[in-house]
N, C-alpha and C positions, 0 to 999 in steps of 0.2 A: 505494500499499500503505500509506503513512504517513497518506493521509487517512482510511482506514477504522481505523485505530490510533488517531488523535484522536477520531472519532466516537465510537469503542468505549468510550473514556475519558469522553468526556461523558454518554453517556447510563448508564452505569454510577453515575457521579455524582450525575444526576437522581434514577435508580432507588433509590438509598439515600435520599435525602429523601424521595421518594415515600412510600417505605415509613414512614418515621418519619410523614408525614402522616395516612396511613391508620391506623396505631397511634392517634394523636391521634383520627382520626373513630370510631375503634373504642371507645376510651374515652367519648366523648360520646354513642355509639350513634347516629351522623348517617349518612344516607343521603346520598351525594355522587354528582352526577352531571356530567362534563363534555360542555357542549353545544358539539358543533361545525358546523362547515358553510363553504362560500364567502360572500364579502361579499354582503350583502342578502338574503339567503334567508328574513332574518326571525326571525332568533333571539330577539333583544329582542321585538318586537311578542310572540311566544308565550310570552316570560317575564311580560309584562305581562296578558298575556290569563287565564294559567294563574294568577297571583296572584291577580287581581280576581275569577275563576270560584272557587278555594279558599274566598275570604274569611274567613281567618282559621282554616280548617280545620287548618293545620299553621304551626308555627312556623317560618317559610324566612329565612335569609340567601343573598345572592347576593355573587358575585365576578365583575367585570364586565374582560374583558381588551379592551383597543384598542390599535393603534398609535400612535393620537393622542387627545386630547380625552376628556373623560370624560359625555361628551353622552349615552350610555347609562345610567350610573351615574345622569347625574340622572332619567332617565327611569323606573327601576325604582324609586328611592329614595322618588318621589311616593306610591308606595304605601304605605310606611312600614312596609319592611322594612330590615333594616341590609344596606348596600350599601357594598362596598369598589372602587375602581377600580384596575388594574392598566395603567398605558402604559407599552407595551414600547419606545418610541421608535423604531420601525422594526422590531422583532422580529417574525418572522410566526408566533410561538406562544408560548403560556406554559408555563414550565418549574415544575417539582415548589416549586424554591426561592423562585419568585414566589410561589407560592401560599403557602406557608410563610410568607413575611414579611407576607401580606396577612391571614392569619389572627390577626395578633398585634394588629389593628383590630376585631375582631369577638369579641363574649362568645359563645362556642359553648353557654352555661349553656340548656338547654331548649331550643335548637334541634335541628328534627327534620330540616330539609331543606337542606341546602349547594347551589345551582346555582351552577357555574361555568361563565359562558360565555367561551369561547375567542375567540381572534383567529380572523376571518374567512380561512379557509386551508383547503385538504381535503387538501395533501401534509404538513407538517411536524406539525401536531399530532398525527397519526396515530402518530408515533414516541414521542412523550413521556406517561408515566406521571405524573400528577398526586398519585396517591393515592385516584383516585375509586373508586367501586364500578361503575361503566360508563360507557361514551361512550355520548352520543347524538347522532346525526346528524342535520342537517336537511339535505332538499333540497326546493327549491321549483319549481314545474312551469314557471316561467319560465325556468328554467336548461335547461328540455328533459329528454327520459328517459333518455339515454345517461350521467350523471355517474356511476353506480355502476362502470359499465365502464371510464371515463376516471380513477379515483381508487379502485381496489379495496381499498387498502390503509385506507383511512378507513372504507369500508363493511366492511370485514373485522372489523375491530378493533372497531366498535359492535357495541351491544347492542339498540338501539332505532332507529328511521328513523321521521323524521317528515317526512311529505310534505306541505308548506305551499302555502298561496294555489291550494287548489284552487277556488276561488270564479271564478279566471283560466283556468279551461280551455277554455271556449269560444272563448277568445282567442288562447292559443298553441298553439304547435305541440309538445304534448306529448301523449304516451298514456299514462295512468295505470297500466295495466294492464301494459304494457311497462316504466314507471320502476319498479313494483313488481317485476315479473320480473327486471329486470336486477341489482336490489339482493338479490334471495333466491338468484338462481346465485350472487352471490359469497359471499353469507352465509346459508345457508337455516334460521339459528339467529334471525334479526333480528325483533323486534316491530316492528309496522308500525303508525302512525295515520297519518291522513290528514285534515288539519285548515284551516282558514280562519280567520285572526285578524279578518276583516271581517266574516264572518257568525256566525262563532262555532262552526260545524260542526265536529265531532271534537274538540273542545276539552273537554266534561265526560268523553268516555271517557278523553282524557289523563290527564286531573286526577286520576280516578279510580285510574289505573294509578299514578300519582306515591303518593296518599294510602295504596296497599295495600303497594307498598313501601317507602315512611318506616315506617309503622306496625310492618312487619313488622323493622325493624331496629331497634326498641324492644322 
């Protein structure tokens, strides 16, 4: 019983900071998405291909979350977008206070889209509101087609599913239709994109959706 009480207090404190973050995002008319997945699904590669494809159509900033190193932030920063790395030093998820502190290093003036790449984990990040407009969950074909059934909370709390690495479908035991069906069984409202960061398939449709969401916010 005490564990539940402690968890409730932690989440209540997080939610209060998340409300403050959301108010700040609203003042700047920012569209903010929290990208979540298991490790190795290709979140950073999707960010790279998206920034590359958009070619300056949107003013983008990125917050990177990782257990260790700033390697992902280095990759994204090469594309000329403001990027801040959060190193959790073992923490399995980002919290609203960490995002609040990272925002102090970003000039939000003129930014239209803020992408928060969460720590690779399909469990803990599902419970933590960062102030984002929505969670975007990435699942790769290399993980199989049963991830939504194994981690339903993440797929239930997400608004968008990106199925990545579709170029590998001939080589991995993943049924794309079953993966999509399993996800929609958990959350029928999911918007689904199927992409490959190698061939570029699906990236244009995903980017057009991002543009539509970001300009709608403005």
